[in-house]
Backbone as CSV, one residue per row, in Angstrom:
resi,resn,N_x,N_y,N_z,CA_x,CA_y,CA_z,C_x,C_y,C_z
1,MET,103.805,87.319,65.791,103.779,88.602,66.508,105.185,88.923,67.005
2,LYS,105.642,90.128,66.763,106.953,90.552,67.245,106.782,91.228,68.602
3,ILE,107.536,90.732,69.599,107.405,91.227,70.967,108.712,91.856,71.419
4,GLY,108.633,93.067,71.965,109.795,93.744,72.516,109.887,93.525,74.012
5,LEU,111.111,93.646,74.541,111.343,93.448,75.968,112.013,94.675,76.576
6,VAL,111.494,95.084,77.734,112.073,96.210,78.483,112.216,95.795,79.939
7,THR,113.285,96.219,80.581,113.452,95.999,82.015,114.232,97.179,82.587
8,ASP,114.588,97.093,83.871,115.410,98.144,84.472,116.736,97.564,84.928
9,SER,117.645,98.421,85.286,119.028,98.022,85.540,119.200,97.143,86.770
10,SER,118.217,97.083,87.665,118.355,96.236,88.847,118.316,94.750,88.499
11,SER,117.990,94.426,87.253,117.942,93.029,86.806,119.328,92.423,86.639
12,THR,120.374,93.220,86.663,121.782,92.791,86.553,122.021,91.838,85.378
13,LEU,121.441,92.162,84.238,121.714,91.387,83.029,123.116,91.691,82.524
14,PHE,123.744,90.692,81.897,125.058,90.906,81.308,124.912,91.639,79.976
15,PRO,125.916,92.457,79.603,125.847,93.176,78.322,125.595,92.259,77.129
16,GLU,126.202,91.064,77.144,126.022,90.147,76.019,124.591,89.610,75.945
17,GLU,123.927,89.483,77.104,122.519,89.048,77.106,121.620,90.152,76.559
18,ILE,121.906,91.367,76.964,121.125,92.514,76.492,121.237,92.639,74.976
19,LYS,122.450,92.479,74.478,122.686,92.593,73.040,122.047,91.449,72.269
20,LYS,122.233,90.225,72.757,121.731,89.044,72.048,120.223,89.085,71.870
21,TYR,119.514,89.490,72.913,118.052,89.442,72.884,117.405,90.802,72.628
22,ASN,118.223,91.805,72.318,117.698,93.143,72.013,116.789,93.656,73.138
23,ILE,117.286,93.553,74.372,116.523,93.985,75.543,116.810,95.457,75.826
24,GLU,115.775,96.228,76.021,115.921,97.631,76.402,115.996,97.730,77.920
25,VAL,117.057,98.354,78.437,117.264,98.462,79.879,117.273,99.928,80.288
26,VAL,116.355,100.271,81.184,116.264,101.636,81.699,117.027,101.706,83.023
27,SER,117.929,102.656,83.135,118.783,102.749,84.313,118.058,103.368,85.507
28,ILE,118.425,102.905,86.705,117.905,103.471,87.944,118.977,104.377,88.558
29,PRO,118.633,105.616,88.891,119.610,106.539,89.480,119.950,106.190,90.929
30,VAL,121.217,106.383,91.276,121.701,106.194,92.649,122.497,107.431,93.040
31,GLU,122.159,108.010,94.195,122.892,109.170,94.688,123.814,108.743,95.816
32,ILE,125.102,108.986,95.667,126.074,108.641,96.705,127.202,109.666,96.688
33,GLY,127.591,110.107,97.855,128.639,111.111,97.964,128.275,112.432,97.327
34,GLY,126.977,112.762,97.333,126.517,114.033,96.779,126.426,114.072,95.264
35,LYS,126.624,112.929,94.618,126.563,112.879,93.157,125.618,111.781,92.709
36,THR,124.891,112.041,91.628,123.946,111.065,91.095,124.579,110.286,89.956
37,TYR,124.474,108.961,90.055,124.978,108.054,89.024,123.804,107.243,88.466
38,HIS,124.058,106.596,87.341,123.034,105.747,86.747,123.568,104.321,86.672
39,GLU,122.894,103.432,87.396,123.328,102.037,87.493,123.494,101.438,86.099
40,GLY,124.630,100.785,85.916,124.885,100.127,84.648,125.394,101.031,83.559
41,GLU,125.516,102.334,83.850,125.963,103.276,82.832,127.257,103.989,83.223
42,ASP,127.234,104.699,84.352,128.416,105.491,84.706,128.969,105.175,86.090
43,ILE,128.549,104.038,86.664,129.164,103.564,87.902,129.087,102.039,87.913
44,SER,130.213,101.402,88.178,130.234,99.949,88.264,129.863,99.524,89.682
45,THR,129.565,98.261,89.844,129.248,97.743,91.177,130.445,97.879,92.111
46,ALA,131.643,97.580,91.626,132.845,97.708,92.453,133.063,99.152,92.885
47,GLU,132.874,100.094,91.967,133.024,101.514,92.304,132.006,101.930,93.359
48,PHE,130.782,101.424,93.235,129.742,101.769,94.201,130.149,101.347,95.606
49,TYR,130.601,100.093,95.763,130.950,99.616,97.104,132.180,100.326,97.659
50,ASP,133.085,100.724,96.788,134.220,101.536,97.240,133.737,102.869,97.794
51,LYS,132.813,103.503,97.101,132.273,104.787,97.545,131.439,104.617,98.815
52,LEU,130.761,103.468,98.927,129.925,103.224,100.100,130.748,103.216,101.380
53,LYS,131.970,102.718,101.297,132.833,102.632,102.479,133.221,104.009,103.021
54,THR,133.292,105.003,102.148,133.763,106.328,102.561,132.648,107.383,102.603
55,SER,131.466,107.002,102.153,130.373,107.972,102.117,129.897,108.311,103.527
56,LYS,129.732,109.601,103.813,129.281,110.033,105.135,127.775,109.906,105.295
57,LYS,127.065,109.846,104.175,125.616,109.699,104.201,125.224,108.422,103.473
58,LEU,124.090,107.862,103.903,123.590,106.680,103.199,123.198,107.067,101.777
59,PRO,123.489,106.222,100.809,123.080,106.527,99.435,121.569,106.481,99.291
60,LYS,121.091,107.065,98.219,119.658,107.090,97.929,119.425,106.606,96.499
61,THR,118.248,106.045,96.279,117.866,105.652,94.921,116.620,106.416,94.498
62,SER,116.460,106.574,93.199,115.265,107.185,92.635,114.621,106.197,91.667
63,GLN,113.424,106.511,91.226,112.770,105.659,90.238,113.408,105.862,88.868
64,PRO,113.339,104.832,88.020,113.765,105.030,86.631,112.921,106.119,85.986
65,SER,113.416,106.687,84.915,112.701,107.749,84.223,111.521,107.181,83.440
66,ILE,110.319,107.685,83.754,109.121,107.279,83.001,109.246,107.712,81.545
67,ALA,109.739,108.941,81.337,109.857,109.461,79.971,110.817,108.602,79.149
68,GLU,111.938,108.210,79.765,112.893,107.368,79.052,112.287,106.006,78.728
69,THR,111.519,105.479,79.663,110.883,104.185,79.441,109.897,104.259,78.274
70,ILE,109.100,105.297,78.259,108.147,105.479,77.144,108.900,105.625,75.829
71,ASP,110.025,106.319,75.859,110.846,106.447,74.641,111.322,105.075,74.161
72,ARG,111.665,104.194,75.096,112.076,102.841,74.708,110.911,102.098,74.047
73,TYR,109.701,102.311,74.557,108.531,101.685,73.933,108.354,102.183,72.496
74,ARG,108.533,103.486,72.314,108.376,104.058,70.970,109.453,103.507,70.030
75,LYS,110.660,103.348,70.553,111.746,102.781,69.755,111.392,101.376,69.294
76,LEU,110.876,100.558,70.204,110.489,99.199,69.848,109.321,99.191,68.855
77,ALA,108.413,100.157,69.012,107.310,100.273,68.052,107.851,100.590,66.666
78,ASP,108.825,101.483,66.595,109.441,101.835,65.304,110.161,100.647,64.682
79,GLU,110.600,99.710,65.525,111.279,98.514,65.035,110.302,97.412,64.641
80,GLY,109.010,97.738,64.739,107.991,96.801,64.281,107.388,95.901,65.339
81,CYS,107.589,96.197,66.611,107.019,95.360,67.662,105.503,95.551,67.753
82,ASP,104.800,94.436,67.865,103.342,94.455,67.985,102.898,94.486,69.439
83,ALA,103.779,94.083,70.342,103.494,94.094,71.781,104.821,94.242,72.516
84,ILE,104.739,94.696,73.765,105.933,94.908,74.580,105.695,94.325,75.966
85,ILE,106.649,93.551,76.460,106.617,93.057,77.838,107.666,93.826,78.625
86,SER,107.236,94.473,79.706,108.097,95.361,80.482,108.152,94.837,81.917
87,ILE,109.313,94.291,82.313,109.463,93.591,83.591,110.322,94.434,84.529
88,HIS,109.783,94.725,85.736,110.470,95.711,86.579,110.541,95.334,88.052
89,ILE,111.378,96.110,88.748,111.632,95.954,90.174,110.319,95.971,90.952
90,THR,110.253,95.137,91.984,109.029,94.982,92.752,108.437,96.309,93.228
91,SER,107.134,96.382,93.193,106.432,97.596,93.606,106.520,97.835,95.108
92,THR,106.990,96.846,95.882,107.159,97.054,97.324,108.477,97.749,97.650
93,ILE,109.359,97.879,96.669,110.603,98.626,96.834,110.523,99.973,96.128
94,SER,109.886,99.990,94.973,109.812,101.203,94.156,108.386,101.430,93.666
95,GLY,107.994,102.699,93.545,106.671,103.036,93.013,106.634,103.076,91.501
96,PHE,107.714,102.631,90.863,107.839,102.767,89.412,106.748,102.027,88.654
97,VAL,106.457,100.781,89.020,105.450,99.997,88.292,104.093,100.698,88.326
98,SER,103.710,101.168,89.489,102.420,101.850,89.625,102.373,103.123,88.776
99,ASN,103.435,103.915,88.828,103.476,105.156,88.055,103.510,104.878,86.555
100,LEU,104.209,103.826,86.167,104.297,103.481,84.753,102.933,103.058,84.224
101,LYS,102.219,102.243,84.974,100.887,101.812,84.546,99.951,103.006,84.378
102,SER,100.072,103.962,85.281,99.237,105.170,85.192,99.565,105.970,83.937
103,GLU,100.862,106.107,83.647,101.297,106.870,82.477,100.862,106.195,81.186
104,LEU,100.808,104.896,81.185,100.474,104.156,79.962,99.017,104.289,79.549
105,LYS,98.188,104.840,80.408,96.779,105.036,80.048,96.629,105.956,78.849
106,SER,97.613,106.823,78.643,97.551,107.753,77.515,98.538,107.390,76.409
107,PHE,99.184,106.237,76.547,100.180,105.831,75.552,99.508,105.281,74.311
108,LYS,99.931,105.775,73.156,99.399,105.296,71.883,100.503,104.510,71.181
109,GLY,100.283,103.228,71.070,101.296,102.367,70.463,100.963,100.921,70.730
110,PRO,101.947,100.033,70.624,101.705,98.609,70.880,101.213,98.391,72.306
111,LYS,100.492,97.295,72.523,100.058,96.977,73.880,101.273,96.672,74.731
112,VAL,101.337,97.284,75.917,102.450,97.076,76.834,101.964,96.276,78.038
113,TYR,102.627,95.173,78.287,102.339,94.343,79.449,103.367,94.684,80.526
114,VAL,102.948,95.457,81.535,103.857,95.808,82.623,103.771,94.707,83.673
115,PHE,104.902,94.064,83.937,104.931,92.920,84.838,105.720,93.257,86.091
116,ASP,105.040,93.198,87.245,105.674,93.419,88.544,106.387,92.130,88.931
117,SER,107.706,92.169,89.021,108.475,90.956,89.288,108.308,90.433,90.713
118,TRP,107.859,91.307,91.642,107.774,90.990,93.074,109.153,90.693,93.661
119,ILE,110.197,91.068,92.931,111.562,90.774,93.353,112.481,91.780,92.654
120,THR,113.740,91.514,92.579,114.686,92.361,91.849,115.950,91.528,91.599
121,VAL,117.062,92.140,91.360,118.371,91.538,91.090,118.284,90.455,90.022
122,ARG,119.205,89.501,90.058,119.317,88.507,88.989,118.090,87.599,88.914
123,LEU,117.346,87.463,90.008,116.097,86.714,89.959,115.146,87.355,88.959
124,MET,115.019,88.667,89.021,114.218,89.385,88.031,114.849,89.257,86.652
125,GLY,116.173,89.281,86.606,116.860,89.107,85.338,116.494,87.799,84.664
126,HIS,116.312,86.757,85.461,115.930,85.471,84.879,114.496,85.485,84.361
127,LEU,113.630,86.271,84.939,112.291,86.434,84.366,112.400,87.037,82.967
128,VAL,113.275,88.038,82.845,113.492,88.675,81.543,114.096,87.674,80.560
129,LEU,115.062,86.900,81.023,115.721,85.930,80.142,114.767,84.831,79.694
130,TYR,113.873,84.398,80.597,112.877,83.410,80.153,112.054,83.987,78.999
131,ALA,111.538,85.206,79.191,110.712,85.824,78.152,111.491,85.949,76.851
132,ALA,112.763,86.352,76.944,113.598,86.514,75.755,113.785,85.193,75.018
133,LYS,114.045,84.140,75.764,114.268,82.832,75.146,112.984,82.276,74.542
134,GLN,111.857,82.522,75.213,110.579,82.055,74.678,110.241,82.771,73.377
135,ILE,110.513,84.069,73.339,110.269,84.843,72.116,111.172,84.348,70.993
136,GLU,112.430,84.091,71.317,113.359,83.584,70.312,112.909,82.221,69.796
137,LYS,112.437,81.384,70.683,112.006,80.035,70.303,110.754,80.068,69.430
138,ASP,109.785,80.894,69.787,108.491,80.900,69.095,108.456,81.804,67.875
139,GLY,109.369,82.778,67.805,109.419,83.657,66.644,108.116,84.396,66.418
140,ASP,107.628,84.366,65.186,106.394,85.081,64.839,105.166,84.512,65.533
141,GLN,105.296,83.307,66.099,104.165,82.687,66.796,104.140,83.039,68.282
142,SER,105.001,83.940,68.693,105.065,84.324,70.103,103.732,84.877,70.586
143,ASP,103.332,84.457,71.769,102.059,84.862,72.359,102.344,85.576,73.685
144,PRO,102.176,86.885,73.742,102.505,87.612,74.980,101.675,87.172,76.176
145,GLU,100.418,86.786,75.940,99.572,86.352,77.053,100.111,85.066,77.671
146,GLN,100.567,84.139,76.819,101.125,82.890,77.322,102.436,83.134,78.067
147,ILE,103.240,84.054,77.541,104.499,84.386,78.217,104.222,84.979,79.597
148,ILE,103.246,85.848,79.694,102.895,86.441,80.985,102.420,85.357,81.952
149,ASP,101.608,84.424,81.458,101.144,83.326,82.325,102.325,82.519,82.858
150,ASN,103.298,82.245,81.995,104.471,81.488,82.429,105.363,82.304,83.361
151,LEU,105.447,83.606,83.118,106.201,84.468,84.031,105.606,84.428,85.441
152,LYS,104.295,84.339,85.520,103.642,84.244,86.831,104.015,82.937,87.525
153,LYS,104.117,81.855,86.745,104.508,80.565,87.319,105.943,80.623,87.851
154,ILE,106.826,81.220,87.058,108.223,81.327,87.492,108.324,82.235,88.713
155,ARG,107.625,83.363,88.665,107.632,84.299,89.794,107.174,83.615,91.083
156,ALA,106.151,82.760,90.974,105.625,82.064,92.151,106.610,81.038,92.701
157,SER,107.575,80.632,91.879,108.548,79.623,92.317,109.753,80.225,93.023
158,ILE,109.871,81.546,93.028,111.052,82.204,93.591,111.075,82.098,95.116
159,GLY,112.243,81.765,95.625,112.461,81.753,97.076,113.785,82.423,97.383
160,GLU,113.922,82.974,98.566,115.132,83.713,98.900,115.294,83.901,100.401
161,TYR,116.552,83.850,100.839,116.919,84.203,102.211,118.189,85.044,102.150
162,PHE,118.187,86.169,102.865,119.307,87.100,102.843,119.847,87.339,104.244
163,ILE,121.125,87.650,104.306,121.760,88.108,105.542,122.338,89.495,105.284
164,VAL,122.110,90.424,106.210,122.737,91.742,106.115,123.533,91.995,107.387
165,ASN,124.537,92.868,107.280,125.362,93.174,108.447,124.611,94.021,109.462
166,ASP,123.820,94.951,108.980,122.934,95.716,109.856,121.757,96.211,109.027
167,LEU,120.760,96.725,109.724,119.506,97.072,109.071,119.344,98.561,108.789
168,GLN,120.366,99.389,109.070,120.152,100.834,109.015,119.748,101.304,107.623
169,ASN,120.338,100.711,106.573,119.989,101.142,105.229,118.528,100.839,104.923
170,LEU,118.090,99.630,105.252,116.709,99.242,104.989,115.722,100.033,105.844
171,VAL,116.079,100.247,107.105,115.183,100.957,108.007,115.033,102.414,107.585
172,LYS,116.156,103.096,107.352,116.093,104.516,106.986,115.471,104.705,105.606
173,GLY,115.609,103.725,104.752,115.000,103.822,103.432,113.547,103.407,103.400
174,GLY,113.031,102.924,104.547,111.630,102.537,104.625,111.301,101.262,103.871
175,ARG,112.306,100.411,103.618,112.076,99.200,102.828,111.867,97.966,103.689
176,LEU,111.906,98.088,105.009,111.702,96.937,105.878,110.390,97.114,106.619
177,SER,109.440,96.209,106.373,108.087,96.432,106.866,107.949,96.200,108.366
178,ASN,108.799,95.364,108.968,108.688,95.097,110.411,109.940,95.543,111.144
179,ALA,110.409,96.742,110.810,111.688,97.228,111.341,111.694,97.326,112.854
180,GLY,110.564,97.680,113.454,110.527,97.940,114.884,111.028,96.800,115.735
181,ALA,110.744,95.581,115.317,111.127,94.421,116.114,112.603,94.076,115.992
182,PHE,113.298,94.720,115.062,114.672,94.327,114.796,115.667,95.473,114.937
183,ILE,115.205,96.642,115.306,116.114,97.770,115.509,116.844,97.590,116.840
184,GLY,118.072,98.047,116.891,118.841,97.968,118.121,119.524,96.633,118.317
185,ASN,119.839,95.974,117.212,120.537,94.687,117.313,121.902,94.856,117.974
186,VAL,122.289,93.890,118.783,123.607,93.941,119.390,124.645,93.465,118.393
187,LEU,125.893,93.745,118.702,126.995,93.387,117.819,126.988,91.890,117.524
188,LYS,127.268,91.560,116.285,127.384,90.191,115.783,126.046,89.495,115.555
189,ILE,124.936,90.168,115.814,123.637,89.585,115.479,123.402,89.763,113.984
190,LYS,123.036,88.679,113.305,122.793,88.720,111.871,121.291,88.559,111.607
191,PRO,120.624,89.600,111.115,119.199,89.471,110.796,119.023,88.669,109.502
192,LEU,118.083,87.736,109.501,117.733,86.984,108.306,116.510,87.626,107.670
193,LEU,116.572,87.834,106.366,115.514,88.524,105.641,114.948,87.648,104.539
194,THR,113.705,87.932,104.173,113.102,87.315,103.005,112.034,88.251,102.477
195,PHE,111.475,87.921,101.316,110.309,88.625,100.811,109.067,87.857,101.263
196,ASP,108.172,88.516,101.966,106.955,87.876,102.446,106.109,87.389,101.275
197,ASP,105.626,86.155,101.366,104.894,85.553,100.250,103.577,86.254,99.950
198,ASP,102.992,86.881,100.946,101.689,87.526,100.739,101.821,89.007,100.375
199,SER,102.621,89.741,101.135,102.747,91.185,100.888,103.840,91.514,99.882
200,HIS,104.785,90.577,99.658,105.936,90.759,98.773,106.873,91.860,99.271
201,LYS,106.764,92.170,100.566,107.654,93.149,101.185,108.828,92.434,101.842
202,ILE,109.946,93.161,101.986,111.090,92.600,102.692,110.775,92.560,104.183
203,VAL,110.970,91.394,104.794,110.732,91.255,106.228,111.937,90.577,106.873
204,ALA,112.250,90.993,108.093,113.233,90.286,108.912,112.466,89.281,109.755
205,PHE,112.931,88.020,109.779,112.139,87.000,110.463,112.904,86.270,111.568
206,GLU,114.233,86.423,111.628,114.997,85.799,112.698,116.270,86.598,112.942
207,LYS,116.782,86.500,114.174,118.104,87.027,114.495,119.013,85.837,114.811
208,VAL,120.160,85.796,114.170,121.092,84.694,114.387,122.440,85.277,114.785
209,ARG,123.074,84.660,115.768,124.361,85.159,116.247,125.484,84.526,115.429
210,SER,126.204,85.324,114.666,127.374,84.950,113.867,126.978,84.521,112.459
211,ILE,127.870,84.811,111.527,127.653,84.461,110.132,127.620,82.947,109.953
212,LYS,128.393,82.224,110.750,128.427,80.757,110.642,127.063,80.163,110.970
213,ARG,126.459,80.641,112.046,125.137,80.135,112.416,124.071,80.593,111.420
214,ALA,124.225,81.788,110.904,123.280,82.279,109.899,123.340,81.410,108.649
215,ASN,124.543,81.061,108.250,124.741,80.185,107.098,124.045,78.847,107.319
216,ALA,124.254,78.264,108.486,123.650,76.968,108.806,122.132,77.060,108.833
217,ARG,121.609,78.150,109.373,120.151,78.309,109.453,119.545,78.478,108.058
218,ILE,120.203,79.238,107.218,119.696,79.417,105.863,119.728,78.089,105.101
219,GLU,120.772,77.325,105.288,120.839,76.015,104.625,119.704,75.113,105.110
220,GLU,119.419,75.175,106.393,118.312,74.392,106.951,116.982,74.798,106.319
221,LEU,116.758,76.104,106.205,115.524,76.611,105.602,115.454,76.266,104.117
222,PHE,116.598,76.376,103.436,116.674,76.035,102.020,116.292,74.571,101.798
223,GLN,116.863,73.679,102.605,116.570,72.249,102.479,115.082,71.992,102.720
224,ARG,114.522,72.630,103.716,113.099,72.466,104.018,112.233,72.880,102.836
225,ASP,112.561,74.029,102.247,111.729,74.579,101.182,111.856,73.797,99.878
226,VAL,113.098,73.483,99.470,113.267,72.847,98.167,112.877,71.376,98.190
227,SER,112.835,70.760,99.371,112.432,69.356,99.454,110.969,69.165,99.069
228,LYS,110.207,70.245,99.092,108.781,70.184,98.750,108.525,70.336,97.260
229,LEU,109.559,70.689,96.494,109.368,71.014,95.082,109.375,69.759,94.213
230,ASP,108.575,69.809,93.137,108.528,68.684,92.208,109.041,69.087,90.822
231,TYR,109.917,70.106,90.773,110.522,70.549,89.529,111.963,70.980,89.798
232,PRO,112.819,70.962,88.777,114.215,71.380,88.959,114.309,72.895,89.170
233,ILE,115.381,73.326,89.835,115.533,74.751,90.128,116.921,75.249,89.754
234,LYS,116.987,76.556,89.547,118.252,77.278,89.447,118.508,77.908,90.816
235,VAL,119.711,77.717,91.352,120.085,78.308,92.635,121.066,79.442,92.384
236,LEU,120.788,80.615,92.942,121.653,81.776,92.794,122.133,82.217,94.169
237,VAL,123.442,82.239,94.345,124.019,82.838,95.544,124.380,84.277,95.159
238,ILE,123.760,85.233,95.834,123.906,86.639,95.456,124.650,87.374,96.566
239,GLN,125.672,88.123,96.182,126.535,88.764,97.176,126.701,90.255,96.924
240,GLY,126.936,90.964,98.039,127.211,92.387,97.979,128.641,92.647,98.384
241,ASN,129.548,92.570,97.413,130.965,92.847,97.651,131.639,91.774,98.500
242,ASP,131.259,90.515,98.312,131.889,89.421,99.058,131.834,88.143,98.220
243,GLU,132.510,88.172,97.082,132.449,87.051,96.151,133.078,85.789,96.734
244,GLU,134.092,85.952,97.555,134.747,84.782,98.150,133.773,84.002,99.034
245,GLU,133.005,84.721,99.848,132.027,84.061,100.707,130.932,83.411,99.871
246,ALA,130.512,84.090,98.804,129.481,83.536,97.929,129.959,82.247,97.265
247,GLU,131.207,82.224,96.859,131.775,81.030,96.246,131.791,79.876,97.250
248,ARG,132.117,80.179,98.475,132.142,79.140,99.512,130.748,78.578,99.744
249,TRP,129.755,79.463,99.804,128.371,79.029,99.986,127.937,78.150,98.820
250,MET,128.262,78.584,97.607,127.813,77.843,96.429,128.435,76.455,96.386
251,GLN,129.718,76.353,96.670,130.385,75.056,96.632,129.796,74.116,97.679
252,ASN,129.458,74.650,98.828,128.835,73.853,99.880,127.483,73.309,99.427
253,LEU,126.683,74.150,98.794,125.376,73.718,98.309,125.513,72.715,97.162
254,LYS,126.474,72.948,96.295,126.699,72.041,95.167,127.009,70.628,95.635
255,GLU,127.792,70.529,96.675,128.162,69.214,97.194,126.944,68.469,97.736
256,LYS,126.017,69.197,98.320,124.867,68.557,98.951,123.672,68.404,98.002
257,TYR,123.606,69.305,96.986,122.484,69.267,96.041,123.034,69.354,94.618
258,PRO,123.695,68.300,94.157,124.401,68.366,92.870,123.504,68.432,91.639
259,ASP,122.217,68.149,91.790,121.334,68.102,90.624,120.789,69.470,90.213
260,PHE,121.001,70.508,91.028,120.500,71.839,90.699,121.496,72.580,89.810
261,SER,121.012,73.609,89.128,121.886,74.524,88.395,122.307,75.636,89.357
262,TYR,123.551,76.135,89.202,124.069,77.133,90.153,124.663,78.340,89.437
263,GLU,124.593,79.457,90.134,125.118,80.717,89.587,125.427,81.660,90.738
264,ILE,126.526,82.383,90.625,126.819,83.467,91.573,126.482,84.789,90.898
265,SER,125.767,85.625,91.627,125.439,86.947,91.100,125.740,87.990,92.186
266,TYR,125.271,89.197,91.999,125.654,90.279,92.909,124.508,91.265,93.110
267,PHE,124.573,91.963,94.226,123.667,93.079,94.483,124.304,94.325,93.873
268,GLY,123.692,94.862,92.831,124.211,96.058,92.198,123.982,97.293,93.053
269,PRO,124.353,98.472,92.562,124.241,99.691,93.356,122.845,99.969,93.915
270,VAL,121.795,99.714,93.140,120.440,100.034,93.612,120.071,99.187,94.821
271,VAL,120.222,97.885,94.724,119.866,97.008,95.839,120.926,97.088,96.935
272,GLY,122.198,97.280,96.558,123.254,97.453,97.536,123.040,98.675,98.411
273,THR,122.370,99.684,97.881,122.014,100.869,98.661,121.191,100.485,99.884
274,HIS,120.308,99.517,99.722,119.393,99.137,100.798,119.919,98.002,101.668
275,LEU,120.706,97.091,101.096,121.196,95.952,101.873,122.559,96.214,102.513
276,GLY,123.342,97.117,101.910,124.632,97.452,102.485,125.744,96.492,102.076
277,ASP,126.946,96.786,102.570,128.143,96.020,102.229,128.112,94.635,102.871
278,LYS,128.652,93.629,102.153,128.833,92.262,102.648,127.521,91.526,102.890
279,SER,126.442,91.974,102.290,125.200,91.212,102.358,125.312,90.000,101.446
280,ILE,124.533,88.967,101.736,124.600,87.749,100.926,123.263,87.025,101.013
281,GLY,122.916,86.313,99.938,121.648,85.605,99.936,121.715,84.314,99.149
282,VAL,120.914,83.337,99.564,120.688,82.119,98.795,119.283,82.205,98.231
283,THR,119.175,82.116,96.922,117.899,82.312,96.243,117.709,81.214,95.202
284,TRP,116.483,81.047,94.753,116.230,80.017,93.745,114.934,80.311,92.996
285,LEU,114.795,79.658,91.848,113.588,79.743,91.046,113.520,78.526,90.137
286,MET,112.350,78.275,89.604,112.156,77.178,88.671,113.189,77.238,87.546
287,ASP,113.751,76.076,87.193,114.670,76.012,86.062,113.840,75.987,84.785
288,TYR,113.503,77.173,84.316,112.600,77.296,83.165,113.183,76.695,81.896
289,ASP,114.512,76.615,81.801,115.123,75.987,80.630,114.702,74.523,80.524
290,LYS,114.578,73.854,81.661,114.208,72.441,81.686,112.702,72.218,81.726
291,VAL,111.976,73.158,82.342,110.538,72.964,82.549,109.708,73.551,81.409
292,LEU,110.042,74.767,80.969,109.201,75.482,80.020,109.768,75.555,78.606
293,LEU,111.076,75.476,78.478,111.692,75.695,77.169,112.222,74.418,76.527
294,SER,112.207,73.339,77.241,112.734,72.090,76.670,111.681,71.434,75.782
295,GLY,112.102,70.649,74.809,111.187,69.934,73.940,110.504,70.841,72.948
296,ASP,109.432,70.340,72.346,108.683,71.072,71.308,107.726,72.068,71.932
């Protein structure tokens, strides 16, 4: 069975990955400085953060185009795909997954498996990469149902802790479910965020004074969480316009947990719209290369 893959630009896949695995990527629009851009197409991440510093209004994001997404499905059908796996930004941030599922009720073509990642950024990108590698490995014997089952396992293994400089972007955008308890933070207070395991919404769960203490607290939480795991993990330090700090965090973790795989990634324009400048997170997921793709 030939399986096609579709995702959206918040997955922060590299161009070479998109090309190698023939992944269709639908761009998410971002409005900043009175102009609309398309993530991954006509604005780079560096350009976005430069504009963010001078923008008088908070940027806004829109949903990816449903029509464009359906066109990508038709393209894959024309290329001979028997099924399509479409992995997208969490439904707690965007209504895209829900709207796409509704639109697909009238779609005539290969069966489309719309998968809610419950996350975004490079973590979602790794869900796409797992599916791509599994399809490449299995070839004509690829089973979309089995891939979806494994995607659920990987999705359930995801953990994350984020620090933002302030909450105004998340609060005004309506993306923080418990904003009331954290509005009005005093200077130098760093809110710690995560995705709630049950609702999959972004929640603030602690206030920490200073980035140094926030770093220490996140490391403490990371150690607590990963010590319970019985499988290897990939650790991603994700930054919003602060690669130097991300590198420092990663090197610190590498020294203490040398057996994990590590990667630095970034918050692109869509997620950067909500988290703001200088946000940073320590995240992880099952190392699917070692757990699911190794051996026969």
